[in-house]
FIVEX-645744 format. One record per residue (C-alpha): residue number from 1; x negated, z negated, y. Coordinates in nm, 2 decimals. Last residue first. Example, Ala and Ser with C-alpha at 12.3 -4.5 7.8 and 13.67 -1.06 7.14 Angstrom:
<rs>
{2,{-1.37,-0.71,-0.11}};
{1,{-1.23,-0.78,-0.45}};
</rs>
This chain:
<rs>
{547,{-2.28,2.13,1.28}};
{546,{-2.11,2.43,1.24}};
{545,{-1.72,2.44,1.32}};
{544,{-1.71,2.42,1.68}};
{543,{-1.99,2.71,1.67}};
{542,{-1.78,2.94,1.47}};
{541,{-1.48,2.87,1.67}};
{540,{-1.60,2.99,2.00}};
{539,{-1.27,2.96,2.15}};
{538,{-1.13,3.31,2.35}};
{537,{-0.88,3.29,2.63}};
{536,{-0.77,3.62,2.78}};
{535,{-0.38,3.54,2.67}};
{534,{-0.41,3.21,2.86}};
{533,{-0.45,3.41,3.17}};
{532,{-0.09,3.32,3.31}};
{531,{-0.25,2.94,3.44}};
{530,{-0.61,3.00,3.51}};
{529,{-0.82,2.89,3.21}};
{528,{-1.00,2.54,3.29}};
{527,{-0.76,2.34,3.06}};
{526,{-0.84,2.57,2.78}};
{525,{-1.21,2.44,2.81}};
{524,{-1.18,2.07,2.88}};
{523,{-0.94,2.05,2.58}};
{522,{-1.16,2.19,2.35}};
{521,{-1.50,2.01,2.47}};
{520,{-1.27,1.70,2.43}};
{519,{-1.13,1.78,2.08}};
{518,{-1.51,1.85,2.00}};
{517,{-1.65,1.55,2.14}};
{516,{-1.36,1.36,1.94}};
{515,{-1.49,1.53,1.64}};
{514,{-1.84,1.44,1.64}};
{513,{-1.80,1.10,1.74}};
{512,{-1.59,1.06,1.41}};
{511,{-1.87,1.18,1.23}};
{510,{-2.10,0.95,1.40}};
{509,{-1.86,0.64,1.38}};
{508,{-1.78,0.65,0.98}};
{507,{-1.43,0.51,0.91}};
{506,{-1.27,0.86,0.97}};
{505,{-0.89,0.81,0.90}};
{504,{-0.78,0.77,1.26}};
{503,{-1.06,1.03,1.34}};
{502,{-0.81,1.30,1.22}};
{501,{-0.60,1.23,1.57}};
{500,{-0.89,1.38,1.77}};
{499,{-1.00,1.69,1.56}};
{498,{-0.66,1.79,1.47}};
{497,{-0.48,1.75,1.84}};
{496,{-0.79,1.96,1.97}};
{495,{-0.76,2.20,1.70}};
{494,{-0.37,2.27,1.79}};
{493,{-0.44,2.31,2.14}};
{492,{-0.70,2.56,2.06}};
{491,{-0.50,2.74,1.84}};
{490,{-0.23,2.75,2.08}};
{489,{-0.48,2.89,2.34}};
{488,{-0.59,3.14,2.02}};
{487,{-0.24,3.26,1.97}};
{486,{-0.12,3.31,2.31}};
{485,{-0.10,3.74,2.26}};
{484,{0.12,3.71,2.01}};
{483,{0.18,4.09,1.94}};
{482,{0.25,4.03,1.57}};
{481,{-0.06,4.23,1.43}};
{480,{-0.27,4.09,1.69}};
{479,{-0.13,3.76,1.53}};
{478,{-0.17,3.84,1.19}};
{477,{-0.54,3.94,1.24}};
{476,{-0.62,3.60,1.44}};
{475,{-0.44,3.40,1.11}};
{474,{-0.72,3.61,0.88}};
{473,{-1.02,3.51,1.11}};
{472,{-0.90,3.18,1.15}};
{471,{-0.86,3.11,0.75}};
{470,{-1.20,3.25,0.74}};
{469,{-1.36,2.98,1.00}};
{468,{-1.22,2.70,0.82}};
{467,{-1.36,2.84,0.49}};
{466,{-1.71,2.91,0.61}};
{465,{-1.73,2.59,0.76}};
{464,{-1.69,2.42,0.47}};
{463,{-2.01,2.63,0.32}};
{462,{-2.19,2.56,0.59}};
{461,{-2.13,2.18,0.54}};
{460,{-2.22,2.25,0.15}};
{459,{-2.54,2.39,0.21}};
{458,{-2.60,2.09,0.53}};
{457,{-2.58,1.80,0.29}};
{456,{-2.37,1.57,0.48}};
{455,{-2.02,1.54,0.34}};
{454,{-1.75,1.40,0.49}};
{453,{-1.47,1.62,0.49}};
{452,{-1.35,1.63,0.81}};
{451,{-1.43,1.97,0.87}};
{450,{-1.25,2.14,0.59}};
{449,{-0.93,1.94,0.68}};
{448,{-1.00,2.07,1.04}};
{447,{-0.91,2.43,0.93}};
{446,{-0.63,2.36,0.75}};
{445,{-0.44,2.14,1.03}};
{444,{-0.55,2.47,1.28}};
{443,{-0.38,2.70,1.07}};
{442,{-0.07,2.51,0.96}};
{441,{0.01,2.41,1.32}};
{440,{-0.08,2.76,1.44}};
{439,{0.22,2.87,1.23}};
{438,{0.45,2.79,1.46}};
{437,{0.76,2.59,1.35}};
{436,{1.04,2.65,1.03}};
{435,{1.01,2.34,0.87}};
{434,{0.82,2.18,0.57}};
{433,{0.70,1.79,0.68}};
{432,{0.82,1.65,0.33}};
{431,{0.58,1.90,0.12}};
{430,{0.34,1.72,-0.09}};
{429,{0.26,2.02,-0.31}};
{428,{0.18,2.37,-0.24}};
{427,{0.11,2.63,-0.49}};
{426,{-0.15,2.92,-0.54}};
{425,{-0.18,3.18,-0.80}};
{424,{-0.41,3.35,-0.97}};
{423,{-0.25,3.27,-1.32}};
{422,{-0.55,3.15,-1.47}};
{421,{-0.74,3.01,-1.15}};
{420,{-0.45,2.80,-1.08}};
{419,{-0.50,2.72,-0.69}};
{418,{-0.35,2.43,-0.57}};
{417,{-0.31,2.35,-0.18}};
{416,{-0.24,1.97,-0.08}};
{415,{-0.64,1.88,-0.12}};
{414,{-0.71,2.10,0.14}};
{413,{-0.47,1.98,0.41}};
{412,{-0.15,2.17,0.50}};
{411,{0.06,1.86,0.64}};
{410,{0.34,2.11,0.77}};
{409,{0.38,2.34,0.50}};
{408,{0.50,2.64,0.73}};
{407,{0.82,2.84,0.76}};
{406,{0.76,3.09,1.05}};
{405,{0.89,3.14,1.39}};
{404,{0.85,3.39,1.66}};
{403,{0.70,3.39,1.99}};
{402,{0.51,3.09,2.01}};
{401,{0.56,2.84,2.29}};
{400,{0.35,2.83,2.59}};
{399,{0.53,2.65,2.86}};
{398,{0.53,2.33,2.73}};
{397,{0.14,2.40,2.61}};
{396,{0.06,2.35,3.00}};
{395,{0.19,2.03,3.05}};
{394,{0.10,1.89,2.74}};
{393,{-0.25,2.01,2.85}};
{392,{-0.25,1.79,3.14}};
{391,{-0.17,1.47,2.95}};
{390,{-0.40,1.56,2.66}};
{389,{-0.70,1.52,2.93}};
{388,{-0.56,1.22,3.15}};
{387,{-0.57,1.05,2.78}};
{386,{-0.94,1.18,2.68}};
{385,{-1.05,1.02,2.98}};
{384,{-1.14,1.20,3.35}};
{383,{-1.50,1.27,3.45}};
{382,{-1.49,1.16,3.86}};
{381,{-1.84,1.25,4.04}};
{380,{-2.00,0.99,4.21}};
{379,{-2.29,1.01,4.02}};
{378,{-2.09,0.95,3.70}};
{377,{-1.76,0.79,3.77}};
{376,{-1.56,0.74,3.44}};
{375,{-1.19,0.79,3.33}};
{374,{-1.11,0.61,2.99}};
{373,{-1.32,0.55,2.73}};
{372,{-1.23,0.68,2.31}};
{371,{-1.55,0.67,2.13}};
{370,{-1.60,0.31,2.18}};
{369,{-1.23,0.15,2.07}};
{368,{-1.29,0.37,1.77}};
{367,{-1.01,0.22,1.47}};
{366,{-0.77,0.08,1.76}};
{365,{-0.84,0.40,2.01}};
{364,{-0.77,0.64,1.71}};
{363,{-0.40,0.43,1.63}};
{362,{-0.34,0.46,2.00}};
{361,{-0.40,0.82,2.01}};
{360,{-0.19,0.92,1.76}};
{359,{0.14,0.96,2.00}};
{358,{-0.05,1.14,2.23}};
{357,{-0.19,1.36,1.96}};
{356,{0.16,1.51,1.87}};
{355,{0.27,1.57,2.19}};
{354,{-0.03,1.72,2.26}};
{353,{0.03,1.95,1.94}};
{352,{0.41,2.05,2.03}};
{351,{0.42,2.32,1.80}};
{350,{0.73,2.48,2.04}};
{349,{0.88,2.81,1.83}};
{348,{1.04,3.10,1.96}};
{347,{1.33,3.23,1.73}};
{346,{1.25,3.58,1.58}};
{345,{1.22,3.47,1.26}};
{344,{0.91,3.54,1.02}};
{343,{0.99,3.40,0.66}};
{342,{0.86,3.71,0.46}};
{341,{0.58,3.79,0.69}};
{340,{0.45,3.43,0.77}};
{339,{0.50,3.38,0.36}};
{338,{0.30,3.68,0.27}};
{337,{0.06,3.60,0.49}};
{336,{0.00,3.24,0.34}};
{335,{0.02,3.40,-0.03}};
{334,{-0.28,3.66,0.05}};
{333,{-0.50,3.44,0.25}};
{332,{-0.48,3.16,-0.06}};
{331,{-0.50,3.41,-0.30}};
{330,{-0.80,3.55,-0.11}};
{329,{-0.96,3.22,-0.06}};
{328,{-0.91,3.10,-0.44}};
{327,{-1.09,3.40,-0.55}};
{326,{-1.42,3.33,-0.31}};
{325,{-1.39,2.98,-0.41}};
{324,{-1.43,3.05,-0.78}};
{323,{-1.71,3.32,-0.72}};
{322,{-1.90,3.06,-0.52}};
{321,{-1.87,2.78,-0.81}};
{320,{-1.64,2.51,-0.73}};
{319,{-1.75,2.17,-0.63}};
{318,{-1.68,2.08,-0.26}};
{317,{-1.45,2.40,-0.18}};
{316,{-1.27,2.41,-0.54}};
{315,{-1.22,2.04,-0.53}};
{314,{-1.09,2.06,-0.17}};
{313,{-0.86,2.34,-0.26}};
{312,{-0.71,2.14,-0.55}};
{311,{-0.73,2.20,-0.90}};
{310,{-0.48,2.43,-1.14}};
{309,{-0.21,2.36,-1.34}};
{308,{0.12,2.22,-1.14}};
{307,{0.24,1.90,-1.27}};
{306,{0.66,1.94,-1.25}};
{305,{0.80,1.68,-1.02}};
{304,{0.95,1.34,-1.09}};
{303,{1.07,1.18,-0.75}};
{302,{1.12,0.80,-0.68}};
{301,{1.30,0.63,-0.41}};
{300,{1.26,0.32,-0.19}};
{299,{1.53,0.16,0.09}};
{298,{1.77,0.05,-0.17}};
{297,{1.73,0.25,-0.52}};
{296,{1.71,0.62,-0.54}};
{295,{1.66,0.85,-0.81}};
{294,{1.54,1.22,-0.87}};
{293,{1.43,1.41,-1.16}};
{292,{1.24,1.70,-1.30}};
{291,{1.19,1.89,-0.95}};
{290,{1.03,2.22,-0.98}};
{289,{0.66,2.26,-0.78}};
{288,{0.66,2.47,-0.47}};
{287,{0.57,2.79,-0.45}};
{286,{0.75,2.98,-0.73}};
{285,{1.08,3.08,-0.49}};
{284,{1.03,3.16,-0.13}};
{283,{1.29,3.03,0.09}};
{282,{1.49,2.86,-0.17}};
{281,{1.22,2.69,-0.38}};
{280,{1.06,2.61,-0.07}};
{279,{1.38,2.47,0.04}};
{278,{1.40,2.25,-0.22}};
{277,{1.03,2.09,-0.21}};
{276,{1.08,2.00,0.14}};
{275,{1.42,1.85,0.07}};
{274,{1.29,1.64,-0.22}};
{273,{1.01,1.56,-0.01}};
{272,{1.21,1.42,0.29}};
{271,{1.39,1.25,0.03}};
{270,{1.06,1.08,-0.08}};
{269,{0.98,1.00,0.30}};
{268,{1.33,0.85,0.38}};
{267,{1.34,0.64,0.05}};
{266,{0.98,0.47,0.09}};
{265,{0.77,0.50,-0.24}};
{264,{0.76,0.68,-0.54}};
{263,{0.60,0.99,-0.66}};
{262,{0.57,1.05,-1.03}};
{261,{0.40,1.39,-1.12}};
{260,{0.48,1.54,-1.48}};
{259,{0.29,1.65,-1.81}};
{258,{0.47,1.68,-2.08}};
{257,{0.40,1.65,-2.48}};
{256,{0.74,1.78,-2.69}};
{255,{0.91,1.50,-2.91}};
{254,{1.24,1.68,-2.87}};
{253,{1.35,1.41,-2.62}};
{252,{1.07,1.44,-2.41}};
{251,{0.74,1.28,-2.45}};
{250,{0.53,1.12,-2.19}};
{249,{0.20,1.19,-1.94}};
{248,{0.29,1.06,-1.64}};
{247,{0.04,1.16,-1.31}};
{246,{0.07,0.92,-1.04}};
{245,{0.17,0.93,-0.69}};
{244,{0.22,0.65,-0.44}};
{243,{0.40,0.65,-0.14}};
{242,{0.25,0.40,0.18}};
{241,{0.26,0.70,0.46}};
{240,{-0.10,0.72,0.42}};
{239,{-0.07,0.89,0.11}};
{238,{-0.18,0.68,-0.22}};
{237,{-0.32,0.94,-0.49}};
{236,{-0.35,1.06,-0.87}};
{235,{-0.34,0.75,-1.05}};
{234,{-0.30,0.79,-1.43}};
{233,{0.02,0.68,-1.60}};
{232,{0.12,0.69,-1.99}};
{231,{0.46,0.73,-2.14}};
{230,{0.59,0.64,-2.50}};
{229,{0.93,0.41,-2.41}};
{228,{1.10,0.70,-2.54}};
{227,{1.23,1.00,-2.53}};
{226,{1.16,1.12,-2.18}};
{225,{1.36,1.35,-1.96}};
{224,{1.73,1.18,-2.01}};
{223,{1.59,0.86,-1.79}};
{222,{1.27,0.91,-1.66}};
{221,{1.38,0.83,-1.32}};
{220,{1.48,0.51,-1.41}};
{219,{1.20,0.45,-1.60}};
{218,{0.96,0.51,-1.30}};
{217,{1.19,0.30,-1.09}};
{216,{1.17,0.02,-1.30}};
{215,{0.80,0.06,-1.33}};
{214,{0.75,0.07,-0.92}};
{213,{0.99,-0.23,-0.89}};
{212,{0.71,-0.45,-1.15}};
{211,{0.40,-0.31,-0.98}};
{210,{0.16,-0.12,-1.17}};
{209,{-0.17,-0.10,-1.24}};
{208,{-0.26,0.21,-1.46}};
{207,{-0.24,0.27,-1.85}};
{206,{0.10,0.24,-1.92}};
{205,{0.10,-0.05,-2.19}};
{204,{-0.21,-0.26,-1.98}};
{203,{-0.01,-0.20,-1.64}};
{202,{0.33,-0.31,-1.80}};
{201,{0.14,-0.65,-1.97}};
{200,{0.01,-0.71,-1.60}};
{199,{0.33,-0.63,-1.42}};
{198,{0.52,-0.88,-1.62}};
{197,{0.25,-1.16,-1.55}};
{196,{0.33,-1.09,-1.22}};
{195,{0.67,-1.13,-1.25}};
{194,{0.61,-1.43,-1.45}};
{193,{0.40,-1.58,-1.13}};
{192,{0.68,-1.48,-0.88}};
{191,{0.93,-1.65,-1.03}};
{190,{0.72,-1.96,-1.10}};
{189,{0.69,-1.94,-0.68}};
{188,{1.09,-2.04,-0.73}};
{187,{1.01,-2.38,-0.88}};
{186,{0.74,-2.45,-0.56}};
{185,{0.99,-2.36,-0.33}};
{184,{1.25,-2.61,-0.48}};
{183,{0.98,-2.89,-0.46}};
{182,{0.93,-2.83,-0.09}};
{181,{1.33,-2.85,-0.01}};
{180,{1.32,-3.15,-0.20}};
{179,{1.07,-3.30,-0.02}};
{178,{1.28,-3.19,0.33}};
{177,{1.57,-3.33,0.15}};
{176,{1.38,-3.63,0.12}};
{175,{1.29,-3.65,0.50}};
{174,{1.64,-3.55,0.60}};
{173,{1.76,-3.90,0.51}};
{172,{2.06,-3.95,0.80}};
{171,{2.30,-3.75,0.59}};
{170,{2.56,-3.46,0.64}};
{169,{2.41,-3.18,0.80}};
{168,{2.11,-3.26,0.55}};
{167,{2.36,-3.21,0.26}};
{166,{2.42,-2.86,0.39}};
{165,{2.09,-2.74,0.39}};
{164,{2.01,-2.90,0.06}};
{163,{2.32,-2.69,-0.09}};
{162,{2.25,-2.35,0.07}};
{161,{1.87,-2.40,-0.05}};
{160,{2.02,-2.46,-0.45}};
{159,{2.19,-2.14,-0.42}};
{158,{1.94,-1.96,-0.27}};
{157,{1.68,-2.09,-0.50}};
{156,{1.88,-2.06,-0.85}};
{155,{1.96,-1.68,-0.76}};
{154,{1.57,-1.62,-0.70}};
{153,{1.52,-1.78,-1.04}};
{152,{1.73,-1.52,-1.20}};
{151,{1.58,-1.26,-1.04}};
{150,{1.22,-1.40,-1.12}};
{149,{1.32,-1.40,-1.47}};
{148,{1.33,-1.00,-1.45}};
{147,{0.98,-0.99,-1.46}};
{146,{0.97,-1.14,-1.86}};
{145,{1.25,-0.90,-1.94}};
{144,{1.04,-0.60,-1.83}};
{143,{0.73,-0.73,-2.06}};
{142,{1.00,-0.73,-2.36}};
{141,{1.10,-0.41,-2.28}};
{140,{0.71,-0.29,-2.23}};
{139,{0.61,-0.45,-2.58}};
{138,{0.23,-0.44,-2.64}};
{137,{0.32,-0.60,-2.94}};
{136,{0.05,-0.84,-2.89}};
{135,{0.10,-0.90,-2.53}};
{134,{0.47,-0.89,-2.51}};
{133,{0.47,-1.13,-2.86}};
{132,{0.22,-1.37,-2.67}};
{131,{0.42,-1.36,-2.35}};
{130,{0.77,-1.43,-2.48}};
{129,{0.72,-1.80,-2.48}};
{128,{0.69,-1.78,-2.12}};
{127,{1.01,-1.65,-2.09}};
{126,{1.16,-1.96,-2.29}};
{125,{1.00,-2.19,-2.06}};
{124,{1.11,-2.03,-1.75}};
{123,{1.44,-2.01,-1.85}};
{122,{1.43,-2.35,-1.92}};
{121,{1.29,-2.46,-1.57}};
{120,{1.54,-2.23,-1.42}};
{119,{1.83,-2.47,-1.63}};
{118,{1.71,-2.80,-1.57}};
{117,{1.61,-2.81,-1.18}};
{116,{2.00,-2.81,-1.11}};
{115,{1.92,-3.19,-1.29}};
{114,{1.73,-3.30,-0.97}};
{113,{1.96,-3.31,-0.75}};
{112,{1.69,-3.41,-0.51}};
{111,{1.96,-3.63,-0.26}};
{110,{2.04,-3.84,-0.59}};
{109,{1.67,-3.94,-0.63}};
{108,{1.66,-4.12,-0.30}};
{107,{1.29,-4.26,-0.19}};
{106,{1.16,-3.86,-0.22}};
{105,{0.78,-3.84,-0.24}};
{104,{0.79,-3.82,-0.61}};
{103,{0.97,-3.48,-0.58}};
{102,{0.70,-3.37,-0.39}};
{101,{0.44,-3.44,-0.66}};
{100,{0.68,-3.32,-0.93}};
{99,{0.73,-2.99,-0.79}};
{98,{0.32,-3.00,-0.75}};
{97,{0.29,-3.03,-1.10}};
{96,{0.50,-2.72,-1.19}};
{95,{0.35,-2.49,-0.94}};
{94,{-0.03,-2.57,-1.11}};
{93,{0.09,-2.52,-1.48}};
{92,{0.26,-2.18,-1.33}};
{91,{-0.07,-2.09,-1.15}};
{90,{-0.26,-2.14,-1.47}};
{89,{0.00,-1.89,-1.64}};
{88,{-0.10,-1.69,-1.35}};
{87,{-0.44,-1.69,-1.43}};
{86,{-0.44,-1.62,-1.78}};
{85,{-0.16,-1.33,-1.74}};
{84,{-0.44,-1.20,-1.45}};
{83,{-0.73,-1.22,-1.74}};
{82,{-0.53,-1.04,-1.99}};
{81,{-0.41,-0.74,-1.75}};
{80,{-0.81,-0.71,-1.67}};
{79,{-0.89,-0.70,-2.03}};
{78,{-0.65,-0.44,-2.12}};
{77,{-0.76,-0.22,-1.80}};
{76,{-1.12,-0.23,-1.91}};
{75,{-1.00,-0.14,-2.27}};
{74,{-0.83,0.16,-2.14}};
{73,{-1.10,0.27,-1.92}};
{72,{-1.37,0.21,-2.16}};
{71,{-1.62,-0.07,-2.22}};
{70,{-1.91,0.07,-2.39}};
{69,{-2.16,-0.12,-2.11}};
{68,{-2.03,-0.45,-2.13}};
{67,{-1.90,-0.57,-1.78}};
{66,{-1.55,-0.60,-1.91}};
{65,{-1.63,-0.82,-2.23}};
{64,{-1.78,-1.06,-2.04}};
{63,{-1.50,-1.10,-1.75}};
{62,{-1.24,-1.14,-2.00}};
{61,{-1.44,-1.44,-2.19}};
{60,{-1.48,-1.59,-1.84}};
{59,{-1.06,-1.54,-1.77}};
{58,{-1.00,-1.65,-2.08}};
{57,{-1.20,-1.95,-2.09}};
{56,{-1.09,-2.04,-1.73}};
{55,{-0.75,-2.01,-1.81}};
{54,{-0.82,-2.28,-2.09}};
{53,{-1.00,-2.49,-1.85}};
{52,{-0.70,-2.49,-1.62}};
{51,{-0.45,-2.55,-1.88}};
{50,{-0.63,-2.90,-1.98}};
{49,{-0.76,-3.00,-1.65}};
{48,{-0.41,-3.07,-1.51}};
{47,{-0.28,-3.29,-1.84}};
{46,{-0.30,-3.57,-1.64}};
{45,{-0.08,-3.48,-1.36}};
{44,{0.22,-3.42,-1.64}};
{43,{0.18,-3.74,-1.77}};
{42,{0.18,-3.93,-1.44}};
{41,{0.51,-3.75,-1.37}};
{40,{0.65,-3.87,-1.71}};
{39,{0.56,-4.22,-1.60}};
{38,{0.69,-4.18,-1.27}};
{37,{1.01,-4.12,-1.42}};
{36,{1.28,-3.85,-1.32}};
{35,{1.56,-3.77,-1.58}};
{34,{1.64,-3.46,-1.63}};
{33,{1.40,-3.32,-1.40}};
{32,{1.10,-3.51,-1.57}};
{31,{1.21,-3.39,-1.90}};
{30,{1.24,-3.04,-1.79}};
{29,{0.86,-3.08,-1.63}};
{28,{0.75,-3.23,-1.98}};
{27,{0.86,-2.94,-2.18}};
{26,{0.67,-2.74,-1.90}};
{25,{0.39,-2.91,-1.97}};
{24,{0.43,-2.86,-2.36}};
{23,{0.46,-2.51,-2.32}};
{22,{0.16,-2.45,-2.10}};
{21,{-0.04,-2.60,-2.39}};
{20,{0.05,-2.35,-2.63}};
{19,{0.02,-2.08,-2.42}};
{18,{-0.31,-2.19,-2.30}};
{17,{-0.43,-2.25,-2.67}};
{16,{-0.29,-1.88,-2.79}};
{15,{-0.51,-1.75,-2.47}};
{14,{-0.78,-1.96,-2.55}};
{13,{-0.81,-1.82,-2.93}};
{12,{-0.72,-1.48,-2.80}};
{11,{-0.98,-1.48,-2.55}};
{10,{-1.29,-1.63,-2.72}};
{9,{-1.21,-1.42,-3.06}};
{8,{-1.29,-1.08,-2.87}};
{7,{-0.98,-0.84,-2.85}};
{6,{-0.92,-0.64,-3.13}};
{5,{-0.92,-0.26,-3.03}};
{4,{-0.61,-0.11,-2.85}};
{3,{-0.30,0.01,-3.04}};
{2,{-0.17,0.35,-2.95}};
{1,{0.09,0.35,-2.72}};
</rs>
């Protein structure tokens, strides 16, 4: 990584003083637990203000530097990381004093088994001694070693915890052992502080805030792809399921610059993404990105995926020229039609839009309790609540499967579609829900992902509505050619589902109200159609998407 510009003197000087002060405190701490004495404990307590003041000076200088107008993102992240290091160095100091304070309360010193604290505290001191070199050299390997100290300290905790709990069963002096457990807890938390310091240094080095385990996973997934430690990360997204997505810039083993996408999170979700990508590359080659590497570790996993050139459809809708949008739409419609024709099978498909909505309504109600009332009586007439309408629509939908199946994206939002204007190609990302299904699922999700964009100016809203209705018109034409007579009715249920369920991600109450009212209107209109006449149903799509 290239070296950053020199830091202000108040930061470097006070950081050096803070590390030196903490080394002295840790030395006294080791001495105390080697042979507990009140005089040593008093010396430690008297040093409280020193580390706190020095850490405060570092943090104040970092904040002042971050507020300067010419501070770029890399420098801001570096200053933020150093502030985090200083805060956790001060925490180490406080944890040491609290451990001694708890130990001093014990009347029977032998029950403390104080000598067992010396090795882990010695490890803490040696680890703290590496921090300056890791910062100065932007040394990620050294930073990882700092973070790994937490695991060793955790092992010490587990062993001594078992010893203390065994001792409790064999002695009446449980109060002393309770203080011993509290001291043990404070020392164990030192491992957490060291890991936080490690994360701060790693974040400085790779250009993005990163957790220790995530960095470890990143290095694992890059093994065999990247040449060395010369990598940088750029945050791209946080999925609603908890996965994180980052852009990775690195050099391969031949020294060539490589751009990729790093995605990690819950093992099941990441595995589904991997399966989805592989399936697309089998069913419709060239649409999904290539998987460069995959690693799993316990309950988490990570993918390194080919970086796709181009813009998301959302960016084009909101910021592209009319000509760029028209070209992107044509490419999207052409690609989607071809996918449907290529993957079509005679197996009927049940979308289950109302089943999906019923499961998500708790989350909707939790965020917007005032917008989802139950059944109400108005002038003596009972108006059913949204839940009642959903239940009725579930029954109707069960008897209306799609006459065929196609391979769908499964989460066909605007930001999961990439258009490369140079190649004129459409690519798909975030494919963990891909499967054979009713194509109306993708159509309805895409249409509502346009509507829920929280942009208020009239011109942009009209543009958004145009993109949504154009997708519907293309799909309706496909339905007519395939003699899919209930397309419009199933689309209504899909739209109702997407309008209502999307509000669990929409904080703006007015926007959420508009979406829920549309969902209610659609359900009431669809349920008013006599059974057996669903093929004649027509939904005023243009009116629904124009505010």
